[in-house]
N, C-alpha and C positions, 0 to 999 in steps of 0.2 A: 737938854734939860727942861723937860716939859712933864706936866701932870703929876698931881700928888698921888700917894698910894691910893686913896679912895678913888680918885679920878681914873688912875691906871686900872684898877680892878673892875670898875665900871666899863671901861672901854674894852677890856679883855673878855668880859661877858658878851658884848656885841659881837666881837670877832669870833667867839666860840660858837655863838648862835649861827653866824653866817658861814662859817667854814667847817662845822661839825661833819665829821666823816670824810672830808676831802682827802684823797688819797693819791691824786694825780700829780701833785706837786708839794714841795716842802714850804711850810710857813713857820717863820721864826720872828718873834717879837723881842725887842732889846729896851725894857724900861730902865729907869734910872735905878741905881743900887737899892735905894730905900724902898722902892715899889716892887722889887723882885719878888719877895715872899708872898705879898697880896696877889700878884699876877700869877705866879706858880700855883697858888692854892686853887685859883679859878680853872687853870688850864691843865691841872693834874690829870694825868692819864687820857689826855686829849691828843689830837694829831697836831696841835700848835706847840711848838718848842720855844724855850726861853733862852735868850742870850744876855749877856752883860756888855755894857758899852766899853769896858776897859778892864785891865787886870794887871798886878804888879808881878814881877817875875820871881820874887823870893816867897818862900813858904810862910814866914812870919818875921816879926822883928820891929825894930823902931823906925817904922816908916809911916809916920802920922799922916793921915788922910788917904792912904792907899788901901786897897782890898786884895785879898789873896784868893787863889784858887780854892783853897779849903772852905772859905766862907761862901764862895759862889756855888760850889758843887752841893754844899748842905742846903743852899737855899733853892736847888732844883735847876741850875743853870747847866746847859748842855753845849753851848756855843759861847764864843767871846770875840768881839770886834776888837782888833788889834791894828794900830798905826793909822786910825782915821785921821784925815787931813787936819781937823780942829785939834787933835792931840799933838800932831806934828807942829802945826803952825802957831797955835795959841800957847801950847803948853811946852813947846820945845822938845818933844820926844825925838830922839835920833834914830836912825836905821840901826845902830848897834843895840839900842834898848829894845826896839821892836823885835829884833832877832832873838834876844833873851826870852821876851814874852811869848813868842810863837813857839820856841823850844819848850818852855814850861808848860804851856797849854797842851801840846802834843803828849809830853811826858805824863800828864796826869789825866788825859782822856778827854780833855775839852777840845772841841773843833774850832780852830782859829778862822776868823773872817778877816783876811789880811788885806789891808786897803793900801792902794797905790795911786798916784795921780799928780798931774802937773798943775802949776799956777798959771795965771793968764799970760804974765810976762814971759814964762818960759815957753808956753805955746807959741806966742807971737814971735819969739826968737828961734823958733823951729827946734826946740830942745825936748819936745814931748817924749820921743823915743828914749833919749839919752837919760831923762830923769827916771822914767818908768823902769828902764833897764837897771840902773843904779839902785832903785829902791828894792826891786825885786831880788837882785843878786846879793845885796847886803842883808835884806830881810830873811832870805832863805839859807844864808851861809851855814855850811855844815848840817844842814836838815835834809834827811833823806826820805822821810814820809811825806812826799808831796801830796798823794792821793788823800791825805787827811787834812788837807787845808783848802778852804774856800779863798779864791782871790777875788777882791772887788776893785774895779777901775773907777775912780771917782774924780773927774777932772775938777780941780778945786774951784775954777771959774764958773763952774755950773752948779755949785752947791749953794742953795738958799738964795740964788740970784734971780731965779726965774729963767735963766739961760739954760739951754740944753745942748749937748753935742748932737749934732745931726746923726741919724742913723749910720751913714757912712763914716763920719768921724769916730763914732763909738766903735763900730765894727773894726776899723782900721786898727785902733789900738788893742782891742781885744784879740785881733788876729795875730798882732805883734807879739802879745804876751803869750798866747798859746805857742807860738813859733819858739819863743825864747825858752819856755818851759820844756819844750822838745828837745832843744840843744842841750839844756841843762840836766835833763832826766832821760826822757825817750818820747817818740811821738805817741806810742801806745799809752803811756802814763799820763802825757799831756791831755790827750783825749778825755780822760776820766776827771780831769780838774774842772770844777765848776767856776766860771768866770762871771761875776755879776757886774752889771753897770749901776752906778750910783750918781745922781746928779740932776735934781729938779724933775724927777720922774712924776708923771700925772696921768690920769686915765686917757687925756688926749694925745699923748706921745708915746705911751708904754708900747702899744701893739707895733708901731713901726721899729721900735728898738729890739723888742723880744724876739721878732722874726728873724733877726740877723743870725747867720750861722754860728758865730762864736760868743753870742750873748745869751747866757744860761738863766739869768734871772736878774732881779733888781734888788739893789740896797737902797730902800726907800726912806727918805727923810721927812720932809714936811707933810707929805701925803699919807704918811703912816700914822699921823696924829688925828685924822678925820675919817669918816666913813667912806671916803674916796678910796681908802686902802682895799675896801672890799670890792670896788669896781675893778681894781688891778687884778684881784684873783679871778673874776669873771672873763677879763680879757685874756689871761693866761690860759684858762680852759679853752677858749676858742682856738688858740695856736696849738695846744696839745691835742 
């Protein structure tokens, strides 16, 4: 919940200038709902795509305060973040609700960025793999099109705290997720799924994370609000 439409459009212009013509990696920005039209206008026909931070699973109806896929698609959205830890832990979204949202997004041609991750107490109790496995199995229940989904592992204890999982910790969970997807679908299909890391990503730690074999990109939080986001792109080019 940052940046007004004017501020968002200004920042989109900065990003457009920095990343214009970049084809080696995908760039997606997820402004607040009210800023999406202004941001899309700036980024229209560019290589930077627009995501929404959330979406309801019904087409329309008496759901005050929610937003539908129709509204998002008409505003230029191509991706949608689903199941972010703040939606789960602050607003009480369940795995079942997240599953419905993923199904709807795929049905209407939006790419879900499906978030999973454990809390600090769950990690301390050795429950990381159990929590992530439950979230993935319930979130992907009766969903066949796994290649149309981006998965983001975001340890809740590393979001906005300044803490970050070590490269080994992050790789361990990413490897577990890919192995789980292999068992649920197939190894070949699991290799095609992009798994992002999210949790206090900054220019000073991104390289050590992105070089890990099962980390395919970043779901960037605080650093995406500053020009340090551009530095992350420069680091990614070094890796590619």
